[in-house]
N, C-alpha and C positions, 0 to 999 in steps of 0.2 A: 160637283153640282154647280149649276149656274147661280150667280148671285141675283140676277134679274132675268125673268123669263116671261114671254107672252105666248098665249095660244089662241089662235083665231080672233085676235083683237081687231075690232071693227068699230067705225064711227061714221054715221051718216047725219047730215044736216038738211032737214026738209027734203029728203029724198036724194040729196047729192052725196055720193059716196066719197068720203075723204080718206078713209083708211079701210082696207078690206082684208080681213082674215090673216093678219100678220103673225107669223110664228117667228119669235126672236129669242135668242139666248146670249147672255153676256156673262162669261166666266169671271170669277173674282180675280182681281189683279191685272185685268186687261185694259188697254186704252182702245176703245172702239169709236170710230168716226161714223157718223150718220150723214150721208150726203144725198143730193138729188136736186132736180130743177125746182124752181119756184112753183108752188102748187102741188108738189109731190106728196104732201101729207105729213111732212116732218114735224111741223109745229103741233098738229093735232095728235100725232103719235106720242110726242114727248109730253103733251098736256095730259094724256091718259096715263102715262107712266108716273107722272108727278101727282096725280090726283086733282088736277084743275079741270079736267074734262071727263065726264062720265062716259064710259064706253057703251055703244049700242049692243055689243055682244063680245064674248071672249073674256079672257082672264089675264091679269097681271100678277105675277108671283115675285116676291122679294125675299131673299134668304129663306126660301122654302114655304113661306106663308102667302096665302091668297090675300092681296091688298086691293083687289079690283075696285072695291067700293069704299075704301078708307079715304077720308078727307086728306087734303094735302098736309095739314099739320101733324096728323098721325104718321104719315110716311116720313116726314122729317124726323120725328122722334125715333122711328125705326132705323134711321141711318142714311136717309137720302138727303142730299142738298142739291140745289140747282140755281142757276142764274138764268135770267130771262133775256130774250132777244132785245127787249126794251128795258133799260135799266130800272131797277126798283129800289133805289137807295132812298134814305131820308134826307132830303136836301138841306133842311134847316138844322141838322145835327152834324157834329164834326165826324171826321173819318173814324177817330177813336170810338166815339159813341155808337156809330153804325155797327162797327165790328163787335163792340161790347154787348149789344143787343143779341147778336148771333151767339156769342159765348154764353150769355145768360140762359139761352134756351136749353143748353145742355148742362147748365150749372158748372161750367168750367172756370178755371182760375183766370183772373184778369191779365196775367202775364201772357196768356195766349193771344191777347189783342195785338200787342206790338209784334209778336212773332208772326202773326198772319199778315199784318201790314208790311212787315219787312220782306216777306216772301214774294210779295208782288211789287216791291220797290216803292211803297208809299209810307214807310215809317217816318220819313222827314216831313210828311204832311199830316201827321196824326191829329193835329189840332185845327186843321183847316176845315171850313164848312164844306160838306160834301157837294152842295149845290154850286160852289165856286170852282170845283174841279172841271177840267176839260172832259169832253165826253169819253175819250179814251181812258182817262184816269178814273172816271166813274165806273167804267167796265172793270177795271182792275180792283177797285174797291169792292164791287159786288163779288168778285172771285175771292177776295180776302174774307168776306162775310161767309162764303160757303166753306172755305178752308177752316175757319174758326170753329165750325161745328164738328170737326173731326169726323166727316162722314165716311161710311163704308162705300157709298156711291156718290160721285160728284158729276152732275149733269150740267154741261156748259153749252149754252145756246148762243152761237155767233160771238164767242168771247173776244175775237181779235178785231171786231168791227170798231173803227175809230182809233186803233192803235198805230203808232209810228212804226217804221221798219225796225228800229232798235227795240221797241217794246214788244214787237212780235217775236223777235229773236229770243228775248228774255222769257216770254210766255212759253215758247217751245222748250226751252231749258227747264222751266218750272214743271211742265207736264211730264218730262222725262224723269225728274226727281220725284214727282208725286206717285209714279207707278208703284213704288215700293210701299206706299201708305194707303192707297185707295184705288178703287175701280173708277174709271172715267168713261163717260159717254159724251162725245164731242160732236156738236152739230155745227158745221163750219163750211163756208163757201170758199175760203182761201185754200186752194188745193195744195200749195206748197206747205202750208201748216199741216194739213191732213197727211200728206205723204211723209213728212218728217216725224210725226208724233204717233200715228195710229199703228197698233199691232194688226188690227183687222178693220175692214171698212164694210158697212152695209149701205147699199144704194136703194133708195126708195124712188118709185116712179108711179104716178097715178094711184097712189095709196097702197101699192104692193111692193114687196121686195123684188127688185130686179136682179141683184147679184150680191154676193158676199165673198170676201176673200182678203188676202194680204194686199198691201198697196200695189205691188208689182202686178198681181193678178188683175186687180181692178183697172189699173192703167191700161192693160193690154186687152181688156174685155171689149169686144166690138159693140155689143149691145149698150154698154155703159158709154162708150165713145159717142154712139149715135144719139143717145138720150140726154147726155149731160156733158161729158168731158170735152166733146168737140166744140162746146160753146163757152168753155171756161179757160182762163189763163192758168195752166198747170204749173 
């Protein structure tokens, strides 16, 4: 059974069709990448998965339950965690305090705070104000906040944006380690990261699924090359 599944999921804004009847299934334990050109509907689709955007029609099921109309905080309690394309940290709190808030949501032990920071390489910055971090380190802090929730599904939206080459390499290593612990949906423009980390890739274009498959299949797909990969640095 799929951990996350959509059927006929659609969203229109003032008559503009952003996502159209998407059928999507993500099995437990998989790293799935979601890619596509700007304006393909990725952000809207993920917003509906997370509960931040109400679908116009269709359903979202998580762990067998229909969550289509549950608010975001109820989906978090059910086992989803996500990071945003734009960071959503608490700038005036320390890194430790940011992660502690995430741990508190699931009533977890505070030892999980440093463990989560260590996994993203920020344990030596635990007492630094989050607002004083570089943008790349803020991205890593947000990932630590997601990990601290011990989610069944971790959704990462453009997580490598602002990271150095060394930090990107460490991120790829982390994703491979996390496969044994959680299911991951990765929205990412860096195709080197996608090809290194994803088990399967879903390609959105004009609000619809253009293709799905293993990285090698997607790289060789002529329709994907024409719509997206031909304009990207792979």
